[in-house]
C-alpha positions as CSV (number, residue, x, y, z in Angstrom):
1,M,131.3,191.4,62.0
2,M,130.2,187.7,61.0
3,K,128.0,184.9,62.1
4,R,128.4,181.4,61.8
5,R,124.9,180.5,60.6
6,S,123.5,177.8,61.6
7,N,121.6,174.8,60.3
8,P,118.4,174.1,61.1
9,A,119.0,170.9,60.0
10,S,121.7,169.9,61.2
11,G,120.5,170.3,64.4
12,R,118.0,168.5,63.3
13,K,120.4,165.8,62.9
14,F,121.9,165.9,65.8
15,E,119.1,165.9,68.0
16,S,117.8,162.9,66.2
17,S,120.9,160.4,66.9
18,N,121.0,162.2,70.1
19,N,117.8,160.4,70.8
20,T,118.4,157.4,68.8
21,S,121.6,156.2,70.8
22,S,119.7,157.4,74.4
23,S,116.7,155.0,73.2
24,S,119.7,151.9,72.0
25,T,120.8,152.9,75.5
26,S,117.7,152.7,78.3
27,R,117.3,149.3,75.9
28,E,120.8,147.4,76.5
29,E,119.8,149.2,80.6
30,D,117.0,147.3,80.0
31,T,118.3,144.2,78.6
32,E,119.2,141.2,81.6
33,W,121.9,139.5,80.9
34,E,124.1,135.4,82.1
35,M,126.3,133.9,82.3
36,R,126.3,131.0,81.5
37,P,129.1,127.4,81.7
38,G,132.4,127.9,79.7
39,G,131.7,132.3,80.6
40,M,129.7,133.3,77.4
41,L,127.6,135.9,78.1
42,V,124.4,135.6,76.8
43,Q,121.1,137.2,76.9
44,M,118.8,136.0,79.8
45,R,116.4,133.6,79.4
46,T,112.9,135.6,79.9
47,E,108.8,133.7,79.6
48,M,108.4,137.0,76.7
49,T,111.3,135.9,74.3
50,D,110.2,134.6,71.8
51,V,111.9,131.2,71.1
52,S,110.3,128.8,69.9
53,V,110.9,125.8,72.8
54,R,110.2,122.4,71.9
55,N,110.8,118.3,73.5
56,I,113.3,115.9,72.8
57,R,114.1,112.3,73.1
58,L,116.2,111.4,75.3
59,R,117.8,107.4,75.2
60,I,119.2,107.4,78.7
61,A,121.5,104.7,79.9
62,F,121.0,103.5,83.5
63,G,123.4,100.0,84.2
64,A,121.6,97.2,82.1
65,L,118.4,99.1,82.3
66,R,117.6,101.7,79.0
67,Y,115.1,104.9,79.4
68,E,113.3,106.9,76.8
69,I,112.4,111.0,78.4
70,S,111.1,113.6,77.1
71,V,112.0,116.7,78.0
72,N,111.8,120.6,77.3
73,S,115.4,121.3,74.8
74,Q,116.1,124.6,77.0
75,A,115.8,123.1,80.6
76,T,118.3,122.1,83.1
77,F,119.8,119.1,84.2
78,G,118.7,119.8,87.2
79,E,115.7,119.3,86.0
80,L,116.1,116.0,84.2
81,K,117.3,114.8,87.7
82,K,113.4,115.0,88.9
83,I,112.3,113.7,85.9
84,L,114.0,111.1,86.7
85,N,113.3,110.2,88.9
86,A,109.7,109.1,88.1
87,E,111.2,106.7,85.9
88,T,113.3,105.0,88.6
89,G,113.1,105.8,91.9
90,L,116.8,107.2,93.0
91,Q,116.8,110.9,94.2
92,P,117.8,113.5,92.6
93,A,120.5,114.0,94.6
94,D,121.5,110.5,94.5
95,Q,122.0,110.6,90.6
96,R,125.0,111.6,88.4
97,L,124.4,113.1,84.6
98,I,127.1,112.0,82.7
99,F,127.3,113.6,78.9
100,R,129.7,113.4,76.2
101,G,132.2,111.7,78.9
102,K,131.7,114.8,81.5
103,E,129.4,114.7,84.7
104,R,127.4,118.0,84.0
105,E,125.6,119.9,86.9
106,N,122.3,120.5,87.6
107,V,122.7,124.3,86.6
108,E,123.7,123.7,83.0
109,Y,121.3,124.4,79.6
110,L,120.8,120.8,77.5
111,D,120.9,123.2,74.7
112,V,124.2,124.9,75.8
113,C,125.7,121.9,76.7
114,G,125.3,120.3,72.7
115,V,122.2,117.9,74.0
116,K,119.8,117.0,71.1
117,D,116.9,114.9,69.9
118,R,118.0,110.9,70.5
119,S,121.3,112.0,72.2
120,K,122.4,109.3,75.5
121,V,122.9,110.2,78.5
122,I,124.5,108.1,81.1
123,L,123.1,107.8,84.3
124,V,125.0,106.2,87.4
125,E,124.2,106.5,91.6
126,D,126.4,108.1,93.5
127,A,128.5,106.0,95.3
128,A,127.9,107.5,99.4
129,S,124.2,106.1,98.1
130,I,125.3,102.7,97.2
131,E,126.9,103.0,100.4
132,R,124.3,104.0,102.4
133,R,121.8,101.6,100.1
134,F,123.7,98.8,101.1
135,D,123.9,99.7,105.2
136,E,120.3,100.1,104.8
137,M,120.2,96.7,103.8
138,R,122.4,95.1,106.2
139,Q,120.0,97.5,109.3
140,N,117.1,96.2,107.9
141,A,118.9,92.4,107.5
142,K,119.7,93.0,111.7
143,I,116.2,93.6,112.6
144,Q,114.4,90.8,110.4
145,R,116.6,88.8,111.9
146,A,115.6,90.2,116.1
147,L,111.9,89.6,115.3
148,A,112.2,86.4,114.0
149,A,114.4,85.8,117.0
150,I,111.8,87.7,119.4
151,S,108.8,85.9,118.0
152,N,110.6,82.0,118.5
153,V,110.8,82.9,122.8
154,S,106.7,84.8,121.8
155,M,105.7,81.8,121.2
156,E,107.9,79.4,123.6
157,V,106.5,82.3,126.6
158,D,102.5,81.6,125.3
159,K,103.6,78.4,126.6
160,L,104.7,78.9,129.8
161,A,101.8,81.9,130.8
162,D,99.1,78.6,129.4
163,Q,100.7,76.8,132.2
164,V,100.4,79.7,134.8
165,S,97.4,80.0,134.3
166,E,96.2,76.8,134.5
167,M,98.1,76.5,137.8
168,E,96.2,79.3,139.2
169,K,92.9,77.9,138.8
170,S,93.9,75.0,140.8
171,I,94.9,76.1,143.0
172,A,92.0,78.7,143.2
173,K,90.4,75.4,143.6
174,G,92.3,74.5,146.8
175,V,94.1,71.8,145.0
176,K,97.7,71.9,146.1
177,V,100.2,72.2,143.5
178,P,103.3,69.8,143.7
179,E,106.2,72.9,144.6
180,V,108.7,71.5,141.8
181,Q,106.3,72.3,139.6
182,I,105.8,76.4,140.0
183,T,110.3,76.1,140.8
184,T,111.3,74.6,136.7
185,L,108.0,77.0,135.5
186,M,110.5,80.0,137.0
187,E,113.8,78.0,135.3
188,M,112.0,78.1,132.4
189,L,110.6,82.0,132.5
190,M,114.3,83.0,133.0
191,R,115.3,80.6,130.1
192,Q,113.0,82.7,128.1
193,A,113.9,85.9,129.3
194,I,117.8,85.0,129.1
195,K,117.2,84.7,125.5
196,L,115.6,88.3,125.6
197,D,118.7,89.6,126.9
198,N,120.9,88.1,124.3
199,I,119.4,89.8,121.1
200,A,120.5,92.7,119.7
201,A,116.8,94.8,119.3
202,E,116.9,98.2,117.7
203,G,114.1,100.2,116.1
204,D,110.9,98.0,116.4
205,A,112.1,95.1,117.5
206,C,112.9,97.0,120.2
207,A,109.3,97.2,121.3
208,Q,108.9,93.8,120.5
209,K,112.0,92.7,123.0
210,S,110.1,94.9,125.3
211,L,107.0,93.6,124.9
212,Q,107.4,90.0,126.0
213,G,110.4,91.0,128.7
214,K,107.2,92.4,130.8
215,R,104.7,88.6,129.8
216,V,107.7,87.0,131.2
217,Q,108.0,89.2,134.5
218,K,104.7,88.8,134.9
219,C,104.8,85.5,134.6
220,V,107.6,85.2,137.2
221,E,105.7,87.6,139.3
222,T,102.6,85.6,139.3
223,L,104.0,82.2,140.6
224,D,106.1,84.2,143.2
225,V,102.5,84.9,144.8
226,L,100.9,81.7,143.9
227,K,104.3,80.0,145.2
228,I,102.7,81.8,148.7
229,S,99.3,81.2,148.0
230,N,100.0,76.9,147.7
231,A,101.9,76.6,150.4
232,K,98.9,77.8,152.2
233,V,96.6,75.1,150.6
234,K,95.9,71.9,153.4
235,P,96.6,68.4,151.4
236,V,93.7,66.8,151.2
237,I,93.8,63.3,152.7
238,V,92.3,60.3,151.4
239,T,91.2,57.8,153.5
240,T,90.0,54.2,152.3
241,N,87.7,52.4,154.8
242,W,87.8,48.5,154.2
243,E,84.7,46.1,154.8
244,T,85.8,42.9,156.3
245,F,83.6,40.1,155.5
246,D,83.6,36.7,158.1
247,Q,84.5,33.3,156.0
248,S,81.8,30.6,156.5
249,P,83.7,27.2,157.0
250,A,83.5,25.5,154.1
251,T,81.4,22.5,154.6
252,A,81.9,20.0,150.9
253,Q,79.7,17.0,150.3
254,W,80.7,13.8,148.6
255,E,78.7,11.1,146.9
256,L,79.9,7.7,146.3
257,F,79.3,5.5,144.1
258,D,79.6,2.1,143.9
């Protein structure tokens, strides 16, 4: 009976081959992959990846404005938008970045899209952002017009409030005021109240409008009280005593001359 003699060297070789394959499989399992734009599967970048990363200078065109931005060559377009926010004041959500005639998404990498040193990237503002900004400008202009109108009413109320104060002092001293003055002052205050009602106010202007309306109401209420108090004031009657003098007959003496 013949027995097949095993070759130790061959066994060691097979075992070494299995170990190498197992080690290779283990390294492949430890490697993380990511899907790049365009469907390319590449090894995921990690902080431990030994790749020299450098900054590149990009030329940014934003309307008639031109910027030169330094950015990491492996940054994303979303990170570039954050840098442009500090330069242009435009929020990242309102930015649209165009490179090689195509709008780029936030997750796309600069180097993967072919962005190199001195490459030109076009920045445009989102249409919805432009419309929103114009709406804010119109709203602010409306508020400013309302504040100006309220300010004019405030100056008129100041003058009328001074007259009410002077009238209050006079009546307190017992000086009767003609009722027509009180009525006229009340009518002038009511005109200012009507002006306030016709002002379309929002935001800060609404608070100012309410404040002036309360001032007008307080002045009118004061005049109502003064009207009652004024009716109780007795008018001062001034009497004049005339002194009479007896007229002595005038005697004239005439001197005759020859």
